[in-house]
C-alpha positions in Angstrom: -31.6 -29.2 -7.9 -28.2 -29.8 -6.1 -26.3 -30.0 -9.3 -27.7 -26.6 -10.3 -26.7 -25.1 -7.0 -23.2 -26.5 -7.4 -23.0 -25.0 -10.8 -24.1 -21.6 -9.5 -21.6 -21.7 -6.6 -18.8 -22.6 -9.0 -19.8 -19.7 -11.3 -19.8 -17.3 -8.4 -16.4 -18.4 -7.2 -15.0 -18.1 -10.7 -16.5 -14.6 -11.2 -15.1 -13.5 -7.8 -11.6 -14.7 -8.7 -11.8 -13.0 -12.1 -12.9 -9.7 -10.5 -9.6 -9.6 -8.6 -8.0 -8.4 -11.9 -10.2 -5.3 -11.7 -9.3 -4.7 -8.0 -5.6 -5.0 -8.7 -6.0 -2.6 -11.7 -7.7 0.0 -9.5 -5.0 -0.2 -6.8 -2.2 0.0 -9.4 -4.1 2.9 -11.0 -4.3 4.8 -7.7 -0.6 4.4 -7.2 0.2 5.3 -10.8 -2.0 8.5 -10.7 -0.3 9.6 -7.4 3.1 9.0 -8.9 2.3 10.8 -12.1 0.6 13.6 -10.2 3.8 14.1 -8.3 6.4 13.3 -10.9 5.2 15.1 -14.0 4.7 18.5 -12.4 8.2 18.4 -10.8 9.9 17.1 -13.9 8.0 19.2 -16.5 6.7 22.4 -14.7 5.6 24.1 -17.9 3.0 21.3 -18.5 1.3 22.0 -15.1 1.4 25.7 -14.3 -0.8 25.4 -11.3 -2.6 22.7 -9.2 -5.9 23.7 -10.7 -4.9 23.4 -14.3 -6.1 21.0 -16.9 -2.6 19.4 -17.1 -2.8 18.5 -13.4 -6.1 16.8 -14.0 -4.7 14.8 -16.8 -1.6 13.8 -14.7 -4.0 12.4 -12.0 -6.8 10.9 -14.1 -5.1 9.5 -17.2 -2.9 6.8 -15.5 -5.9 5.8 -13.4 -8.2 5.4 -16.4 -5.5 3.5 -18.4 -5.0 1.0 -15.5 -8.7 0.5 -14.9 -9.3 0.0 -18.6 -6.6 -2.6 -18.8 -8.1 -4.3 -15.8 -11.5 -4.4 -17.5 -9.9 -5.9 -20.6 -8.2 -8.6 -18.5 -11.5 -9.3 -16.7 -13.4 -9.7 -20.0 -10.7 -12.0 -21.4 -10.8 -14.2 -18.3 -14.6 -14.4 -18.5 -14.4 -15.3 -22.2 -11.8 -18.0 -21.5 -13.9 -19.6 -18.7 -17.1 -20.0 -20.8 
């Protein structure tokens, strides 16, 4: 019974540590989307004619989606390595 509890606690600690990769990816994604949302419209104004255009949505969402996707890939690799 105690050995099973120790195994469960170790698995929970490992999973919590591995989830930090997703947390870091979300934070980096937020900063990347803000940077791209400010930089791309200033640098290439013809791509984003207005703040409500489809180009502006891509400037804000694509960097975030890429960073979160990479974080998920890193998380899955870490879980696969720790099996």
